[in-house]
C-alpha positions in Angstrom: 68.4 -1.7 8.0 65.7 0.8 7.1 65.5 4.1 9.0 62.0 5.0 10.0 61.4 8.8 9.7 58.6 11.1 10.8 57.2 13.4 8.1 56.6 17.1 9.1 53.8 18.3 6.8 54.1 22.1 6.5 50.9 22.2 4.5 48.9 20.9 7.5 50.5 22.3 10.6 52.0 25.6 11.8 55.8 25.4 12.3 55.6 25.8 16.0 53.4 22.7 16.3 55.7 20.8 13.9 58.7 21.6 16.1 56.9 20.1 19.0 56.0 17.0 16.9 59.6 16.6 15.8 60.8 16.5 19.4 58.0 14.1 20.3 58.9 11.9 17.3 62.5 11.8 18.4 61.6 10.7 21.9 59.1 8.1 20.6 61.8 6.3 18.6 61.6 7.8 15.1 65.1 7.7 13.6 64.9 10.7 11.2 62.8 13.7 10.3 61.6 14.6 6.8 59.7 17.8 5.8 57.8 19.1 2.8 58.4 22.6 1.3 55.3 24.5 0.2 54.4 28.1 -0.4 50.7 27.2 -0.6 48.9 24.2 0.9 47.0 21.6 -1.3 43.7 22.8 0.1 42.1 25.5 2.2 41.3 22.9 4.9 45.0 22.1 5.3 45.6 25.8 5.7 49.4 26.2 6.5 52.7 26.8 4.6 55.6 27.6 6.9 59.0 28.3 5.4 60.9 25.0 5.5 64.4 26.3 5.6 63.7 28.5 8.7 62.0 25.6 10.4 64.5 22.9 9.7 67.3 24.9 11.3 65.4 25.3 14.5 64.3 21.7 14.5 67.8 20.4 13.9 69.1 22.5 16.8 66.4 21.0 19.0 67.1 17.3 18.2 70.0 15.1 17.2 68.3 13.2 14.4 69.2 13.4 10.7 66.9 15.6 8.6 65.9 15.6 4.9 63.6 17.9 2.9 62.2 18.4 -0.6 63.3 21.5 -2.5 62.5 22.7 -6.0 65.2 25.2 -7.2 65.0 27.2 -10.4 61.9 29.5 -10.1 60.8 30.2 -6.5 64.4 29.6 -5.3 67.5 30.7 -7.1 70.0 27.8 -7.1 72.7 29.9 -5.5 70.4 30.7 -2.6 69.5 27.1 -2.2 73.2 26.2 -2.2 73.9 28.8 0.5 71.0 27.4 2.6 72.3 23.9 2.2 75.8 24.8 3.0 74.8 26.7 6.2 72.7 23.8 7.5 75.4 21.2 6.6 78.1 23.3 8.3 76.1 23.7 11.5 74.9 20.0 11.6 77.6 17.9 10.0 76.4 14.6 8.5 72.7 15.2 9.5 71.2 17.0 6.5 70.3 16.0 3.0 68.0 17.6 0.4 65.8 16.1 -2.3 65.7 18.3 -5.4 62.6 18.2 -7.7 61.2 20.1 -10.7 58.5 21.7 -8.6 54.8 22.3 -8.8 53.0 25.4 -10.2 51.0 25.6 -6.9 54.2 26.9 -5.2 56.3 28.2 -8.1 53.7 30.3 -9.8 54.1 33.1 -7.2 57.0 34.5 -9.1 54.8 35.5 -12.1 57.2 33.7 -14.5 55.9 31.3 -17.2 55.5 27.8 -15.8 57.5 25.6 -18.2 56.6 22.2 -19.6 57.9 19.1 -17.8 60.8 18.7 -20.2 62.1 22.2 -19.6 61.5 21.9 -15.9 63.7 18.8 -15.8 66.4 20.5 -17.9 66.3 23.5 -15.5 66.5 21.1 -12.5 69.6 19.5 -13.9 71.2 22.9 -14.4 70.3 23.9 -10.9 71.7 20.7 -9.4 75.0 21.3 -11.2 75.2 24.9 -10.0 74.4 23.9 -6.4 77.0 21.0 -6.5 79.7 23.3 -7.9 79.0 26.0 -5.3 79.1 23.4 -2.5 82.5 22.3 -3.8 83.8 25.9 -3.4 83.9 26.9 -7.0 83.2 30.4 -8.4 80.2 29.8 -10.7 79.0 31.7 -13.7 76.2 30.0 -15.6 74.0 31.1 -18.5 71.1 28.8 -19.4 67.6 28.3 -18.1 69.0 29.7 -14.9 71.6 32.5 -14.7 74.4 32.8 -12.1 77.2 35.4 -12.2 80.4 35.0 -10.3 78.8 33.3 -7.2 81.0 31.8 -4.6 80.2 30.4 -1.1 82.5 31.4 1.6 80.9 29.2 4.3 81.2 25.6 3.3 80.4 22.3 5.0 83.2 19.9 6.0 81.6 17.3 3.8 79.3 17.5 0.8 75.7 16.8 1.9 73.7 14.4 -0.4 71.8 16.0 -3.2 69.1 13.5 -3.8 66.2 13.8 -6.3 62.5 13.1 -6.5 60.8 10.8 -9.0 57.3 9.5 -9.4 57.9 7.5 -12.6 60.4 4.9 -13.9 61.5 7.3 -16.6 62.3 10.1 -14.2 64.0 7.7 -11.8 66.3 6.4 -14.6 67.2 10.0 -15.5 67.9 11.2 -11.9 70.1 8.1 -11.4 72.6 9.7 -13.8 73.2 12.7 -11.5 71.6 12.5 -8.1 73.1 11.1 -4.9 69.9 9.2 -4.1 66.2 8.9 -4.8 63.0 9.7 -3.0 59.6 8.5 -4.3 56.1 7.9 -2.8 54.4 4.8 -1.6 51.9 3.0 -3.8 51.6 -0.1 -6.0 54.4 -2.5 -5.2 55.0 -3.4 -8.9 55.2 0.2 -10.0 57.6 1.0 -7.1 59.8 -1.8 -8.0 60.0 -0.5 -11.6 61.0 2.9 -10.2 63.7 1.3 -8.0 65.1 -0.8 -10.9 65.1 2.1 -13.3 67.0 4.3 -10.8 69.6 1.6 -10.1 70.1 0.8 -13.8 70.3 4.5 -14.7 73.3 5.0 -12.5 71.8 4.8 -9.0 73.2 1.5 -8.0 74.5 1.6 -4.4 72.8 5.0 -3.8 70.2 5.4 -1.0 66.5 5.2 -1.8 63.7 6.8 0.3 60.0 6.3 0.2 57.3 8.6 1.7 54.1 6.9 2.7 50.9 8.9 3.1 48.2 7.1 5.2 45.6 7.9 7.8 45.8 6.4 11.3 43.5 7.2 14.2 42.2 5.5 17.3 38.9 4.6 15.4 38.3 3.7 11.8 35.7 6.5 11.5 38.2 9.1 12.6 40.8 7.8 10.2 38.4 7.9 7.3 37.2 11.4 8.2 40.7 12.7 8.4 41.8 11.1 5.1 38.8 12.6 3.3 39.1 16.0 4.8 42.9 16.4 4.5 44.1 14.4 1.5 41.3 14.1 -1.1 43.0 16.9 -3.1 46.1 14.7 -3.7 44.9 11.7 -5.6 45.3 12.9 -9.2 47.8 12.2 -11.9 51.2 14.0 -11.5 50.5 16.1 -14.6 47.5 17.5 -12.9 49.1 18.0 -9.5 52.1 19.7 -11.1 50.2 22.2 -13.3 47.4 23.6 -11.1 48.3 27.0 -9.7 45.8 27.7 -7.0 44.7 26.0 -3.8 41.1 26.7 -4.8 41.6 24.7 -8.0 42.6 21.7 -6.0 39.6 22.0 -3.8 37.4 22.3 -6.9 38.6 19.1 -8.6 38.5 17.3 -5.2 34.8 18.0 -4.9 34.2 15.0 -7.1 36.2 12.6 -5.0 34.2 10.1 -2.9 35.2 8.6 0.4 35.4 5.1 -1.2 37.8 6.5 -3.8 40.3 7.4 -1.1 40.0 4.0 0.6 41.4 2.5 -2.7 44.4 4.9 -2.7 45.8 4.8 0.8 45.9 2.8 4.0 43.2 4.1 6.4 43.3 2.3 9.7 43.0 2.2 13.5 45.0 -1.0 13.7 48.7 -0.8 14.6 49.2 -4.3 13.3 48.1 -3.2 9.8 50.6 -0.3 10.1 53.4 -2.7 11.0 52.5 -4.9 7.9 52.5 -1.8 5.7 55.9 -0.6 6.9 57.4 -4.1 6.6 56.4 -4.2 2.9 58.7 -1.3 2.2 61.5 -2.6 4.4 61.4 -5.8 2.3 61.7 -3.8 -0.9 65.0 -2.4 0.3 64.2 1.2 1.0 66.9 2.9 3.2 64.5 5.4 4.7 60.8 5.0 5.1 59.1 8.3 5.8 55.7 8.0 7.6 53.2 10.7 6.8 50.0 10.4 8.8 47.6 12.8 7.2 45.4 12.8 10.2 46.0 16.1 12.0 46.0 14.3 15.4 49.8 14.0 15.4 50.3 13.6 19.2 48.2 10.4 19.3 49.9 9.1 16.1 53.4 9.7 17.5 52.6 8.2 20.9 50.8 5.1 19.5 53.6 4.4 16.9 56.2 4.8 19.6 54.6 2.2 21.8 52.9 -0.2 19.3 54.6 0.0 15.9 58.2 1.1 15.9 59.4 -1.5 18.4 58.2 -4.2 16.0 59.8 -3.0 12.8 
């Protein structure tokens, strides 16, 4: 059975509001919480970027739901610090926390002033980081010299059980690769045939029997016009090839390239609706594909209405 999760978008909302939304989502019947991890938002209009690790500790204390989050170790985060944060959360909230490791985006990682590597090197760095994090969580003393460097690091606070170290993938090739080392996969919603290729590649690459998550971005409101306006205002910066999204370094650059995006372009890329029945159909498609967790990200800033409506009109029918 698929778990339906609420997505807490740190790019769009201040952390105090997201804490309130997480509580409301739990009360409305969402079964898990997921959150992003940004230093900069995708656009000036989104305008937020709370620190995910601080927020997730507070949110997990305030609820009883399982939580997951994206994290990109290797440049902005040293892997030993990531391992320490994971261990602390997993020790405080046993069995409720998992993390999805990714190779990162220049928008967030460029703040260190280090060179932003090519994708192949970022993947190699991610694999090294995952290995370091896993060894530290197993209680080892770790020294590592490679694309990342660690010297005699040891965690003294460890969780009772190893939390899942999942991975992000937007292509079949990446999915097959992360299947060899990750405890699970997260990808994003989109074309069903392409998604099935990603799932199949992950499973054939070593991910058979491991959990698969999908994050769906859509725009829901009480009227079609409000849903269209919200999608165009909040998410028009996000419909570009992964190579573009990964390599731009400034929020203003995203806003500049999005100046050429039309409203009709967005309608072709995501569900924009005021109809709960259409949302039920959308979610059921992903249930039928076998995703273990379906993460709902309504890009419309009106989260109170979204949570209330889905709790009453959508979730009971999934």
